[in-house]
N, C-alpha and C positions, 0 to 999 in steps of 0.2 A: 613820434618816438619818445620814449622816456629819456630824461637827461642822462642817466647812466648808460643807456644803449648808445647814445650819440658819442659820449666820451670813449666808449670801448671801440666803436666802429671807426672813429676818426682820431685815433690815438696820435698824440704829438702833432696836432694840426690846429689851425685857427678855424673857428666855426662861427658862421652867422646864421641864426635861426629865428624863425617867427615863433613867438610864445603863444601856445594854444591854451595852456592851463598853468596855473600857479597855485602854490599852497597858501595857507592862511597868512603866512609871514611875507608873501609876495615873491617867493623864490620860484623860478620856472620849474615845472615838473614834466610838462608835455611840450615837445618842440617839433617844428617842421623845418628841416635843414634847407636853407636858401643857398648857401655857398660854404665850401670848405677848401682849405689849402695849407700847405706847409709854409707858404709865403703870406705873411700878414697883409701885404699890400693888395693881394687879390681879393681878400674879404673886405678890405676898405673900399675897393672899387665897387664891389657888389652892394655895399652899404649905401653908396651914393644913389643907387637906383631903387632902393627900397623906400617907398613912401606910403605912409598911412598904415604901416604894420608895426605891431609891438614886437620889437626885436631884441635879441640877446647875442652879444658878441663875446667870445671867450676862447681861451687856449686850453687844450686838453692834455698837454704834456706837463713836465716838471716846471715848477715856477723858476723863471730865470733869476739871475743875481739881483741883489737889491738895486733899486733905481729904475727897473724896467716895468712898464705897465703890461699886465697880462690879460685883463678882462675888462670889458665895458658893458654896462647894463644900460641900454638906451631905450627910452620910451618915447616914441614919436607920435 
């Protein structure tokens, strides 16, 4: 799926996805969703099981107040 499609389909959710393609600047463009949930802990649990995959963890909703982390770019 394209990044935009993932953001629309899983609106206001945490998403863990395998990166299939990225642009010249290294930003993910094509993803395969591994897990998604309104609860961040669910995607963290899924992240523990993902080994050997280039993954991208992010939130598709509005950015929370200052001081909260909303996205992690993890290259394993």
